[in-house]
C-alpha positions as CSV (number, residue, x, y, z in Angstrom):
1,X,2.1,19.3,20.4
2,X,1.1,17.8,23.7
3,X,3.3,20.4,25.5
4,X,1.8,23.2,23.4
5,X,-1.7,22.1,24.4
6,X,-0.7,22.3,28.1
7,X,0.1,18.7,29.1
8,X,3.4,17.0,29.8
9,X,1.9,13.6,30.1
10,X,3.8,10.9,28.2
11,X,2.4,7.8,26.5
12,X,2.8,5.0,29.0
13,X,5.1,2.1,27.7
14,X,3.7,-1.3,27.1
15,X,3.4,-3.3,30.3
16,X,6.0,-5.9,31.0
17,X,3.4,-8.6,30.3
18,X,3.3,-7.5,26.6
19,X,6.9,-8.6,26.1
20,X,8.1,-12.1,25.4
21,X,10.0,-13.9,28.2
22,X,12.6,-14.7,25.5
23,X,13.2,-11.6,23.4
24,X,15.9,-13.1,21.2
25,X,15.4,-12.4,17.5
26,X,17.3,-14.8,15.2
27,X,16.9,-15.1,11.4
28,X,18.3,-17.7,9.2
29,X,20.6,-16.7,6.3
30,X,17.6,-16.8,3.9
31,X,14.6,-16.4,6.2
32,X,11.3,-17.9,5.0
33,X,7.9,-16.2,5.1
34,X,6.5,-13.0,3.6
35,X,9.2,-10.3,3.1
36,X,7.9,-6.8,2.3
37,X,5.1,-6.1,-0.1
38,X,5.0,-9.5,-1.8
39,X,6.8,-12.8,-1.6
40,X,9.5,-13.0,-4.3
41,X,10.5,-10.2,-6.7
42,X,7.6,-10.1,-9.1
43,X,5.1,-8.3,-6.8
44,X,2.5,-11.0,-7.6
45,X,1.3,-11.1,-4.0
46,X,1.0,-14.9,-4.3
47,X,2.1,-17.3,-1.6
48,X,3.0,-20.9,-2.5
49,X,1.4,-23.9,-0.8
50,X,4.6,-24.7,1.1
51,X,5.0,-21.2,2.5
52,X,1.3,-20.6,3.2
53,X,0.6,-23.9,4.9
54,X,-3.1,-23.3,4.4
55,X,-5.5,-25.5,2.4
56,X,-9.1,-24.7,1.2
57,X,-10.4,-27.0,4.0
58,X,-8.1,-25.1,6.5
59,X,-9.3,-21.7,5.5
60,X,-12.8,-22.6,6.3
61,X,-11.7,-23.4,9.9
62,X,-9.7,-20.2,10.5
63,X,-10.2,-18.8,14.0
64,X,-8.8,-15.7,15.7
65,X,-5.6,-16.6,17.6
66,X,-4.5,-13.3,18.9
67,X,-5.0,-9.5,18.6
68,X,-2.5,-6.7,19.1
69,X,-3.6,-3.1,19.7
70,X,-1.7,0.0,18.5
71,X,-2.0,2.4,21.4
72,X,-3.4,5.8,20.6
73,X,-3.9,5.2,16.9
74,X,-7.2,5.3,14.9
75,X,-5.6,3.8,11.8
76,X,-3.8,0.5,11.2
77,X,-2.4,0.7,7.7
78,X,1.0,-0.9,7.7
79,X,1.2,-4.5,6.5
80,X,3.3,-6.9,8.5
81,X,6.4,-8.7,7.4
82,X,6.8,-12.3,8.7
83,X,10.1,-14.0,8.6
84,X,11.0,-17.3,10.2
85,X,9.2,-17.1,13.6
86,X,9.1,-13.3,13.8
87,X,6.7,-10.5,12.7
88,X,7.8,-6.9,12.0
89,X,5.2,-4.1,11.6
90,X,5.0,-0.3,11.8
91,X,2.2,1.9,13.0
92,X,0.5,5.2,12.5
93,X,2.2,6.4,15.7
94,X,5.6,5.7,14.1
95,X,6.4,2.8,16.4
96,X,8.0,-0.3,14.7
97,X,7.4,-3.6,16.5
98,X,9.1,-6.9,16.5
99,X,6.9,-9.8,17.7
100,X,6.7,-13.5,18.0
101,X,4.6,-14.4,15.0
102,X,2.7,-17.2,16.8
103,X,1.8,-15.2,19.9
104,X,2.1,-11.5,19.3
105,X,4.3,-10.9,22.3
106,X,6.8,-8.1,21.8
107,X,10.6,-8.6,21.3
108,X,11.6,-4.9,20.7
109,X,10.2,-1.6,19.6
110,X,11.7,1.4,17.8
111,X,10.2,4.9,17.5
112,X,10.6,6.7,14.2
113,X,10.1,10.3,13.2
114,X,6.8,9.8,11.6
115,X,4.0,7.4,10.8
116,X,5.1,4.1,9.2
117,X,2.6,3.0,6.5
118,X,4.9,0.9,4.2
119,X,5.8,-2.7,4.4
120,X,9.1,-3.5,6.0
121,X,11.6,-5.2,3.8
122,X,14.5,-7.3,5.2
123,X,17.8,-7.7,3.5
124,X,21.0,-9.5,4.5
125,X,23.7,-7.2,5.9
126,X,26.7,-9.4,6.6
127,X,25.6,-12.3,8.9
128,X,22.7,-10.3,10.2
129,X,19.7,-8.5,8.6
130,X,18.6,-4.9,8.0
131,X,14.9,-3.9,8.1
132,X,14.3,-1.3,5.5
133,X,11.3,1.1,5.3
134,X,10.2,4.7,5.0
135,X,8.0,7.0,7.1
136,X,5.5,9.6,6.1
137,X,7.9,12.5,6.5
138,X,10.6,11.4,4.0
139,X,13.0,9.4,6.1
140,X,14.3,5.9,5.2
141,X,15.5,3.7,8.0
142,X,17.6,0.6,8.4
143,X,17.1,-1.2,11.7
144,X,18.9,-4.3,12.9
145,X,16.3,-7.0,12.7
146,X,18.0,-8.9,15.5
147,X,18.5,-5.9,17.8
148,X,16.0,-3.2,16.9
149,X,18.8,-0.7,16.9
150,X,19.2,2.0,14.2
151,X,21.8,1.1,11.6
152,X,21.3,4.3,9.6
153,X,18.6,6.7,8.4
154,X,18.5,9.0,5.5
155,X,16.2,11.9,4.6
156,X,15.6,11.3,0.9
157,X,13.1,14.1,0.1
158,X,12.8,17.5,1.7
159,X,9.4,18.5,0.4
160,X,7.1,19.0,3.4
161,X,4.3,17.0,1.7
162,X,6.3,13.9,1.2
163,X,4.8,10.4,1.9
164,X,6.9,7.3,1.7
165,X,3.9,5.0,1.2
166,X,5.1,2.2,-1.1
167,X,7.4,-0.6,0.2
168,X,11.1,-0.5,-0.6
169,X,12.5,-3.2,-2.9
170,X,15.9,-4.7,-2.5
171,X,18.3,-6.2,-5.1
172,X,22.0,-6.9,-5.0
173,X,22.9,-4.7,-2.1
174,X,20.7,-1.8,-3.2
175,X,17.3,-0.7,-1.8
176,X,15.0,1.1,-4.2
177,X,12.6,3.5,-2.5
178,X,9.4,5.0,-4.1
179,X,8.5,8.6,-3.2
180,X,5.0,10.0,-3.2
181,X,3.2,13.0,-1.6
182,X,-0.1,14.3,-0.2
183,X,0.4,17.7,-1.8
184,X,-2.4,16.9,-4.2
185,X,-4.9,17.5,-1.3
186,X,-3.3,20.9,-0.4
187,X,-4.7,22.2,-3.7
188,X,-8.0,22.5,-1.7
189,X,-6.5,25.7,0.0
190,X,-6.9,28.7,-2.4
191,X,-4.0,30.4,-0.6
192,X,-1.6,27.6,-1.3
193,X,0.8,27.9,-4.2
194,X,0.0,24.6,-5.9
195,X,2.1,22.7,-6.6
196,X,5.8,21.9,-6.4
197,X,6.3,18.2,-5.3
198,X,8.3,16.0,-7.7
199,X,7.8,12.2,-7.5
200,X,11.0,10.1,-7.6
201,X,12.7,6.8,-7.1
202,X,15.8,6.7,-4.9
203,X,18.5,4.0,-4.8
204,X,20.4,3.6,-1.5
205,X,23.3,1.3,-0.6
206,X,22.0,-1.1,2.0
207,X,25.4,-1.3,3.8
208,X,25.4,2.4,4.8
209,X,22.5,4.3,3.3
210,X,24.6,6.1,0.8
211,X,22.6,7.4,-2.1
212,X,23.5,5.8,-5.4
213,X,21.0,7.7,-7.6
214,X,17.8,9.6,-7.5
215,X,15.5,9.9,-10.5
216,X,12.8,12.6,-10.5
217,X,9.9,11.7,-12.7
218,X,8.8,15.3,-13.4
219,X,10.8,18.5,-14.0
220,X,11.2,21.2,-11.4
221,X,8.2,23.5,-11.0
222,X,8.1,27.1,-12.0
223,X,5.5,29.8,-11.8
224,X,2.9,29.4,-14.5
225,X,0.5,32.1,-13.5
226,X,-1.8,33.1,-10.6
227,X,-5.1,31.8,-9.4
228,X,-8.2,34.0,-8.9
229,X,-6.9,34.9,-5.4
230,X,-3.7,36.2,-6.8
231,X,-1.7,33.3,-5.5
232,X,1.1,31.8,-7.6
233,X,0.3,28.7,-9.6
234,X,3.3,26.3,-10.0
235,X,4.0,23.4,-12.3
236,X,4.7,20.8,-13.4
237,X,4.3,18.7,-10.3
238,X,3.2,15.3,-9.0
239,X,4.0,12.0,-10.6
240,X,4.4,10.3,-7.2
241,X,5.2,6.6,-6.9
242,X,2.8,5.0,-4.4
243,X,3.7,1.4,-4.7
244,X,6.6,-1.0,-4.4
245,X,9.1,-1.1,-7.4
246,X,9.4,-4.3,-9.3
247,X,13.0,-5.5,-10.1
248,X,13.7,-7.2,-13.5
249,X,17.2,-8.5,-13.0
250,X,17.2,-10.1,-16.5
251,X,16.7,-6.8,-18.2
252,X,18.6,-4.8,-15.6
253,X,15.6,-2.5,-14.9
254,X,13.3,-1.6,-12.1
255,X,9.6,-0.9,-13.0
256,X,7.5,1.7,-11.2
257,X,3.9,2.8,-11.7
258,X,3.2,6.5,-11.4
259,X,0.5,8.9,-10.2
260,X,-1.0,11.9,-11.8
261,X,0.3,15.5,-12.1
262,X,-1.0,17.9,-9.5
263,X,-0.8,21.1,-11.6
264,X,-0.5,22.1,-15.2
265,X,1.2,21.3,-17.4
266,X,0.5,17.6,-17.6
267,X,3.7,15.6,-18.4
268,X,4.6,12.4,-20.2
269,X,5.5,10.2,-17.2
270,X,2.3,10.6,-15.2
271,X,-0.2,7.6,-15.1
272,X,2.5,5.4,-16.6
273,X,4.6,2.3,-16.2
274,X,8.2,3.4,-16.2
275,X,11.4,1.2,-16.6
276,X,14.5,2.6,-14.9
277,X,18.0,1.4,-15.3
278,X,19.0,-0.5,-12.1
279,X,22.5,0.9,-12.0
280,X,21.9,4.6,-13.0
281,X,18.2,5.3,-12.7
282,X,18.0,6.4,-16.3
283,X,14.6,6.2,-17.9
284,X,14.9,3.2,-20.3
285,X,11.3,3.4,-21.5
286,X,7.9,4.6,-20.3
287,X,4.3,3.7,-21.3
288,X,1.7,6.4,-20.4
289,X,-1.8,5.0,-20.5
290,X,-3.7,8.2,-19.6
291,X,-2.4,11.4,-21.0
292,X,-3.3,14.9,-19.7
293,X,-4.1,13.9,-16.2
294,X,-3.4,16.9,-14.0
295,X,-5.6,17.0,-10.9
296,X,-5.7,18.2,-7.3
297,X,-8.3,18.5,-4.5
298,X,-9.6,21.8,-5.7
299,X,-11.0,20.1,-8.8
300,X,-13.8,18.6,-6.7
301,X,-14.3,21.8,-4.6
302,X,-14.0,25.5,-5.4
303,X,-11.7,24.8,-8.4
304,X,-9.5,27.8,-7.6
305,X,-6.3,25.7,-7.9
306,X,-7.7,23.1,-10.3
307,X,-5.4,22.8,-13.3
308,X,-6.9,23.3,-16.8
309,X,-6.8,19.6,-17.5
310,X,-9.0,18.9,-14.4
311,X,-8.4,15.2,-14.0
312,X,-9.5,12.4,-14.4
313,X,-7.2,11.5,-11.5
314,X,-6.4,8.0,-12.8
315,X,-3.2,7.3,-10.7
316,X,-1.5,3.9,-10.5
317,X,-1.6,3.0,-6.8
318,X,-0.6,-0.6,-7.3
319,X,2.7,-2.2,-8.3
320,X,3.4,-3.6,-11.8
321,X,3.5,-7.4,-11.7
322,X,6.1,-9.3,-13.7
323,X,4.8,-12.6,-15.1
324,X,5.6,-15.2,-17.7
325,X,2.5,-16.3,-19.7
326,X,1.8,-19.8,-20.8
327,X,4.1,-20.3,-23.8
328,X,7.0,-18.3,-22.3
329,X,6.1,-14.7,-23.2
330,X,6.8,-12.2,-20.4
331,X,4.4,-9.3,-19.6
332,X,3.8,-6.7,-17.0
333,X,0.3,-6.5,-15.4
334,X,-0.8,-3.2,-14.1
335,X,-4.2,-2.2,-12.5
336,X,-5.2,1.5,-12.6
337,X,-7.8,3.7,-10.8
338,X,-9.5,4.1,-14.2
339,X,-10.9,0.6,-13.6
340,X,-8.7,-0.9,-16.4
341,X,-6.2,-3.7,-16.1
342,X,-3.3,-3.7,-18.6
343,X,-0.8,-6.3,-19.8
344,X,2.3,-4.6,-21.3
345,X,5.3,-6.0,-23.2
346,X,8.6,-5.1,-21.5
347,X,10.5,-5.9,-24.7
348,X,8.5,-3.4,-26.8
349,X,8.8,-0.4,-24.5
350,X,5.5,-1.2,-22.7
351,X,3.4,-1.8,-25.8
352,X,-0.1,-2.8,-24.6
353,X,-0.8,-6.6,-25.2
354,X,-4.3,-6.4,-23.9
355,X,-6.5,-4.2,-21.6
356,X,-9.7,-5.1,-19.8
357,X,-12.1,-2.9,-17.8
358,X,-13.0,-4.4,-14.4
359,X,-14.6,-1.3,-12.8
360,X,-16.1,2.1,-13.3
361,X,-13.0,3.9,-12.0
362,X,-12.6,7.4,-10.6
363,X,-10.9,9.5,-8.0
364,X,-11.4,6.8,-5.4
365,X,-12.4,4.1,-7.8
366,X,-10.9,1.3,-9.9
367,X,-8.0,-0.8,-8.9
368,X,-6.3,0.9,-5.9
369,X,-3.6,-0.9,-4.0
370,X,-2.7,-4.2,-5.5
371,X,-3.7,-7.2,-7.6
372,X,-2.6,-10.9,-7.3
373,X,-1.9,-13.5,-9.9
374,X,-1.3,-17.3,-9.8
375,X,0.2,-17.3,-13.3
376,X,-3.1,-18.4,-14.9
377,X,-5.4,-15.7,-13.8
378,X,-4.9,-12.2,-12.5
379,X,-7.3,-11.1,-9.7
380,X,-8.3,-7.4,-9.4
381,X,-10.4,-6.0,-6.6
382,X,-12.2,-2.7,-7.3
383,X,-13.1,0.2,-5.0
384,X,-15.6,2.3,-6.9
385,X,-16.7,3.7,-3.5
386,X,-19.5,6.1,-3.3
387,X,-18.9,9.2,-1.2
388,X,-20.2,12.7,-0.7
389,X,-18.6,15.7,1.0
390,X,-19.5,16.0,4.7
391,X,-21.7,19.1,5.5
392,X,-22.6,18.3,9.1
393,X,-20.3,20.5,11.4
394,X,-20.9,18.1,14.3
395,X,-19.4,15.1,12.3
396,X,-15.6,14.9,12.1
397,X,-15.6,12.8,9.0
398,X,-14.6,14.6,5.8
399,X,-16.7,12.3,3.6
400,X,-19.8,10.2,4.0
401,X,-19.7,6.8,2.4
402,X,-22.6,5.2,0.5
403,X,-23.2,1.8,2.2
404,X,-24.6,0.4,-1.1
405,X,-22.0,1.5,-3.6
406,X,-18.8,-0.3,-4.4
407,X,-17.5,-3.2,-6.5
408,X,-16.0,-6.6,-6.1
409,X,-13.4,-8.9,-7.6
410,X,-12.8,-9.9,-11.2
411,X,-10.6,-12.8,-12.4
412,X,-9.0,-12.4,-15.8
413,X,-7.0,-14.8,-17.9
414,X,-3.5,-13.6,-18.1
415,X,-3.1,-14.8,-21.7
416,X,-5.7,-12.5,-23.2
417,X,-7.4,-10.5,-20.5
418,X,-10.8,-12.3,-20.9
419,X,-13.0,-12.4,-17.9
420,X,-13.3,-15.7,-16.0
421,X,-15.6,-14.6,-13.2
422,X,-16.8,-11.7,-11.2
423,X,-17.7,-11.8,-7.5
424,X,-20.1,-9.0,-6.6
425,X,-19.5,-7.2,-3.3
426,X,-21.6,-8.0,-0.2
427,X,-23.8,-5.1,0.8
428,X,-23.5,-3.5,4.2
429,X,-25.8,-5.0,6.8
430,X,-28.7,-3.1,8.3
431,X,-27.4,-1.1,11.2
432,X,-23.8,-1.1,10.0
433,X,-21.6,1.6,11.5
434,X,-21.1,4.9,9.7
435,X,-18.2,4.5,7.3
436,X,-19.4,1.1,6.0
437,X,-19.0,0.5,2.3
438,X,-18.9,-2.7,0.2
439,X,-16.0,-1.4,-1.8
440,X,-12.7,-3.4,-1.9
441,X,-9.8,-1.0,-2.5
442,X,-7.3,-3.0,-0.5
443,X,-4.6,-5.2,-1.9
444,X,-5.4,-8.9,-2.7
445,X,-3.5,-11.9,-1.5
446,X,-3.4,-15.1,-3.5
447,X,-2.8,-18.7,-2.4
448,X,-3.4,-21.9,-4.4
449,X,-7.2,-22.2,-4.7
450,X,-8.1,-18.9,-2.9
451,X,-7.9,-15.1,-2.8
452,X,-8.1,-13.0,0.4
453,X,-9.7,-9.6,0.1
454,X,-10.5,-7.0,2.8
455,X,-13.3,-4.5,2.5
456,X,-14.2,-1.0,3.7
457,X,-17.1,-2.8,5.6
458,X,-14.4,-4.3,7.8
459,X,-14.7,-7.9,6.6
460,X,-11.8,-10.1,5.6
461,X,-13.0,-12.7,3.2
462,X,-11.4,-15.7,1.3
463,X,-12.8,-16.4,-2.2
464,X,-12.4,-19.4,-4.3
465,X,-10.0,-18.7,-7.2
466,X,-12.0,-21.0,-9.4
467,X,-15.4,-19.3,-9.3
468,X,-15.3,-16.5,-6.7
469,X,-17.4,-18.2,-4.1
470,X,-16.9,-17.1,-0.5
471,X,-15.0,-19.7,1.5
472,X,-14.6,-17.8,4.8
473,X,-15.7,-14.4,6.2
474,X,-14.7,-12.6,9.4
475,X,-16.1,-9.2,10.5
476,X,-13.3,-7.2,12.2
477,X,-15.5,-4.3,13.3
478,X,-15.6,-5.2,16.9
479,X,-13.6,-4.7,20.1
480,X,-10.8,-7.2,20.8
481,X,-9.0,-8.4,23.9
482,X,-5.3,-7.8,23.0
483,X,-2.1,-9.6,24.0
484,X,-0.5,-6.2,24.9
485,X,-3.3,-4.9,27.0
486,X,-4.2,-2.0,24.7
487,X,-7.9,-1.3,24.1
488,X,-8.4,-2.1,20.4
489,X,-11.2,-2.2,17.8
490,X,-11.3,-3.1,14.2
491,X,-12.6,-1.0,11.3
492,X,-12.3,-0.6,7.6
493,X,-9.7,-2.7,5.7
494,X,-7.9,-0.6,3.0
495,X,-4.4,-0.3,1.7
496,X,-2.6,-3.4,2.9
497,X,-3.7,-7.0,2.2
498,X,-3.6,-10.2,4.2
499,X,-0.2,-11.9,4.9
500,X,-0.3,-15.7,5.0
501,X,2.6,-17.7,6.5
502,X,2.8,-21.2,8.0
503,X,-0.9,-21.7,8.4
504,X,-1.5,-18.2,9.9
505,X,-3.3,-15.2,8.4
506,X,-2.4,-11.6,9.5
507,X,-4.4,-8.4,8.7
508,X,-4.5,-4.9,10.0
509,X,-7.9,-3.4,10.6
510,X,-8.8,0.3,10.8
511,X,-8.8,2.9,8.0
512,X,-10.9,6.1,8.6
513,X,-9.5,8.0,5.7
514,X,-11.9,8.8,2.9
515,X,-14.8,8.3,5.4
516,X,-14.1,4.7,6.5
517,X,-14.3,3.1,9.9
518,X,-11.4,3.8,12.4
519,X,-9.6,1.0,14.1
520,X,-6.2,0.1,15.6
521,X,-5.7,-3.6,15.7
522,X,-3.5,-6.3,14.1
523,X,-5.3,-9.7,13.9
524,X,-3.8,-13.1,13.6
525,X,-5.8,-16.2,12.6
526,X,-5.0,-19.9,12.6
527,X,-6.8,-22.9,11.3
528,X,-8.3,-25.2,14.0
């Protein structure tokens, strides 16, 4: 693209000063820290005292230790993975970085084919480790953690709207990759034949990337008619998987949560929790919680490509959480864009045990990217962002955010779904930059006694898990001096949540999508 626009200039490499004097990466046989989307296999996004190394007194004393800038980016949306003394993180520019976790100096980098939004998941591969992740163009990669060299890569979906957003999950030599898409927004174009993408889950062998199985969650599209412009309408479509799968080794299944359909007809696996056989990918059971949800971008615009169902666009964007209740009963917890949190029984084909509303819900509302649970309570942050379509031709933002609209965090008892407390969101301050909103769509992170939550206003806050009181608050919307010499600034926090390991807290800041504040920085905090 740069060549087409008339320049042959290349992006300068990081200066030598950005690299560690000792670039050796060495991981133990079972590296400790935060691996992928969540510690452990339950996707609870909860870090133990021992692994976190951060007390309530300590969180009140957190100070910025270092900042790292992503050169040329305006978005910082990939959560870091921290193992032993090393940090691995992707970027919107498609560059994967290995760093020293305590200083942010670089050990190696690797350039991928497209933006890397997902967490990176490490898995043993002989006496070394593979780093597994996808990019936003449908490629899955395995890099040597110790070397940064490509072990293998595989194109698992050819549709040109593919997004590999959710983190991969590993189990017993297999990596399970969720496949989603941005085709839903292409419905805005009345000349586009909407829609043909098929959400899926793909199982690959970690050793060599060989595909073991691929399960589509919707049938292949066929022409169903024409829109008012005479353009073909296609369906069914959609049912993307936006979040990390959850492995249940005991029942030999992997759970995924699904998105909506993009076009008519609406199907049975959209807006559902689905259990797939670990070995074959066969659908063992599925529990759909919102039927008839076919939606695309046209439904909030000219409606030329809007399916007859017209929403309500109640995707699942967050992973199912596997948990054992007091008394021994096992359930799955799932938070939806409808603003409802569900507990489902995995032994009764997802039968609903309880459901509780925690937000208003909507296209950009409800529970978005991830809840957390400590086994007693489940914590759900809510977006419910207010936005209007941009009509100022001089403003590059697609949407304008309401600085007064958004919701906070609710704590529910896992046994019955009853509310324990609700922490209302902090309003945007006077003079806050355009794109400020009090909404909290990003994933939560739990530690004993506290919950970390980022906000579209750019703040990272720690709340007491007992009553929701704010323990610590840091405003990331500012310029930072970085360890790699890149000019960097923080912005909205959306998508990934905080990662806490050995007394340090890591967060990416910058998310201009949906009208938020741009940014390009990874921040690391340490208690004094």
